[in-house]
N, C-alpha and C positions, 0 to 999 in steps of 0.2 A: 503492501500501501505506498509504504515512501519513497519507492523506488520514481515518480511521477515526479517529486518536488527534489531526490537528488537531481534528476536530468535538468528539473527546472534551472536551478542553483546552480547545476554544474555550466550551464549555455548562458546566462543572463547573469554572473554576478564570477565565475573563475575563466570562460573563454576570455571575453576583453580581454583580459590579463595581457593577453598578448598581445597585444597594443601601447602595453610600455615601455619595449623596444623605443616606439617611433620616441622619446623626448633622452633618445643616445643616439640620434641621428638628425642628419640634416635630413628633414623628413618634403620630400617633393611628391605630391600626389600624381598617378600616370606609373610610376615606376614600379618595376617589383621590390621584394624584400633585400631582395643580392642585389639589384641595385644602387642601395638609398648610403647614404655617405655618412661613417660612423663616426661622431666626435668627442665621445666619451660624453662627461659632465658638461661640456661646457654651460648650457641652459641651468642649468642647477648653477653654477658658475654666476651668470649670466642674471637667475633670478638675488641671486643673494646680491649681488652689487646692485640692483637698480633699487633707489631711493622710494622708487611710491609702494614697491612690494612690504616696504617696514609699515608704512601707513598705512595699508590695505590690511595686514597684521595685526595690528594695532585696533581698527576697527572691528575686525570680527572677535580677538580676544572679549574685547568690550561687552560687544551686541551679545558675543556668547555667554558670557558669566552674566549679566544680567540675565540676558532669560531662563538659564539655570535657576538663578536664587528665587524669580517671579514662575519662569513657568513650572516647579518641583514643590512652589511651597504653598504656592493659591491650589491649587489644586487638591489639595493633605485638605490643606484648610478647609474648605468648600466640602468636602466629600466627607469630613467630618459633621459640616453642621449641616448638610444632610440627613445624614446618620438619623440624626438627636431632635429631625423634625418630627413632629406624633400624629403632623394630621397630613396621610396616606398623599389627600387629591392636588394637595399644594406639593409633596413632595415630588408629584409626580411630574404638576404645572413647572417647576423649578428646576427636573430634570430636560424635559423636553425645551426648553427656553435655553439653557445652557449648551446643549449640545447642535440644536440649529448652527450657532456662525460654523462649526468646523466645516460643514459641506458646505459653505457660500466661499466662493472662487477668491482665491487674493486678487481679482482683481477688480472685484465689486467690491472687497474688504477698502483698499486701497482710497478707491474710489468712495466711500462713506467718511473712510477717518478725513481726508481727504477736505469734505466737504463741510464736515464739522468742525475740523479748524481752518476755513477760509477765513478773509476776512472781510468779507462779505455774505453778512448773516447766516454766518458759521456758529455753529449752538454755543461754541465752546466758550467766543468770544463773547457773545450777547451775554453767555452769561455772568462769567465775569465782570461787563461793563454797568449789569444790574446793579451786581453784589458788589461795586467801588473797590474789585482791586485793579484793575488797570483802568486809564484816563482814556487809551487808545487803541483799535482791534493790533495785536501782534501776530506776526506773524511766522508762526507756529513756523511751519513749511520751509520757510529762510533761512530759518537759523542751525547750522550745522550742531550747535553744542544740544541742541534738543534733541535732531535726527532717533539717536542712538533709545532715548525714554520714548519717544512717538514709539515705535517699533516695536520696543520691548512689551510695551502697554498693549498697542492692535494683535500682538502676537499673543497675550494674557487671552486677552477679551476671545480669542477666535477661537482660542483650541483649551480653555480651564474646564468646560467639562467636559470634554469629548475627553484627559487623561484623569478625571477623577473616574471614568470608569472603572477602573482596575486596580482604585482604591477603592470602591466602596464595595465591590466583587470582592477582596479580599476582605474588609469588615465582616461583611453579609457570614461568613465563615469563623466566626468568632464566635463561642457558642456562651447562649444567653443566660446559662447560670451562670456564669463568672462573673456578668452584669447582675443578677440577686444575689450573688454572694455577699458581692461588695455595698448593694442599698443595707443586707443585711447588719453588714459591719462599719455603715453610718457615712458611708462614700458617696457625695455629693453628684453632681451631672459634669460636673471639670473631674473632678479623682474620678473616677468612673475611666471618663476621656482619655487620661495623664495616662495613668494605671493600667487598662485593661486595650481601649481601642489601640494606641498609637503602639506599646510595646505586642501588640494580637501583628500588627502589620509591619515590621519593623523587618522582615525577609521581606516583605514588596517595595519595600523604599527604598535600601540598603542596593535592589538588585537592581530597580528600573536607578535611580542615582546613579552607580557603576555605568549602566549605555547611556546614559545619557552626558556625562563626562567623558563617556568611548566619544559621539558625539559630539564634542564641542568645540572644532571650527569647521563640521560641513554641516552649515548651518543654511546651507543654500544659499539662490540671489534672489527670486522671488516677490521676499519682501520690499526689501533693498530694489533693487529696478522699480518696483511700480509707485512707490513711496520718496526716492531717490532724483533728485531734480542738479541743475547744473550749480543752483546755492552753496549745495550741501555734499559739495560732489568728496573732498578731502573726507566726509563724516560718513557713506554711503556704500564707498564700494568695500567690498568683502573678497576674502578668496576665491570664491567660485563665479563672479562679477568677475574679474583683475584677468582671468583664466579666461573669460569671456573676451572681456574685449581688446586687454595684449595678448593674445593665441588668435582662437578661433578667427573674429572679427575681425587681424590684421596678415591674416593668413602663417601667422607662426605656429603649424600643428606641436609643431616639438615645443616649444615653450609651455603651450599649454599645457600640453603632455606633464612636462617636471609641476606644471605650479601644481596638476592635481596627485603625482603621486609624491609629492612633498605629504597634501592632507591629509592622502589615507598612512602614510609614514606616520605624521605626528599622530593622527587619531587611534592605532592600533597604540601607539605610544602611550598614549594619555588611560584608553582600557585597561589594556596589564598594569598601569601603575596601579589606577586607580582599585584597582581586582585585587591587587597583591599586598594595598595598604586598609582594605577594608577586610580581607579575608585573615590579616591577623591582627585587626584592631578590637571585628565584631568575630568573627570568626563563619562567619559568611563571603559565602563569591559565588559568581559565577562560573565558576572557574575551576 
């Protein structure tokens, strides 16, 4: 039964690794593999000499860490709050509403965010003006120092409900007798959450945290590409977008491949490091 999935993983995840050889060649389309000129690590040397690479790496790490903190802690908190709701009708309504943004395209989300932050009838500016926090509309989308926060909040709104599903499933597996015993001992709801709910889903939290750390710099480029503009370019460029703009779009296929190899190698190292640390500290790991 597992054979089709093994074949699928091999064809789409491992077979394409053959393309990594392009990073060590001066690749020219139309030539066979044996006709390509081998250049060794020249493209990696060019990558590390490029000042733009370090700006892009800074942006990637900054948005990754912000997304890791917000995108990891908020779904846990949301799942715990949903679990404490006693009204099943309201609970189902809240779950449905929180899940829906996950199925909305980033193209639509970017349009909503841009409109809400607009200086012309934008909801955020109108509210801040009404409350007296600002005297004139703020051009949020033109301020590079705000871009990381905008991306993080947008992503959190879109994925919070979806990411909370697995925590809700883990919480549902905790035996109700533990809560009943805690009530007998006089524990209030906060104590029950702290001493039963959170320890009960600790394994799930650790595993998902390790996997999130492994994808720390593989954050894609859709959010940054759709929300970014020329005014915030120094804050919106990430590694995947850098590989697209300075690699594929310029016909530098080998250079783009080198960027992606760097991305993949660092992701594997982060995954192994995080797994080793958690295995030593918490005795739990994914390997």
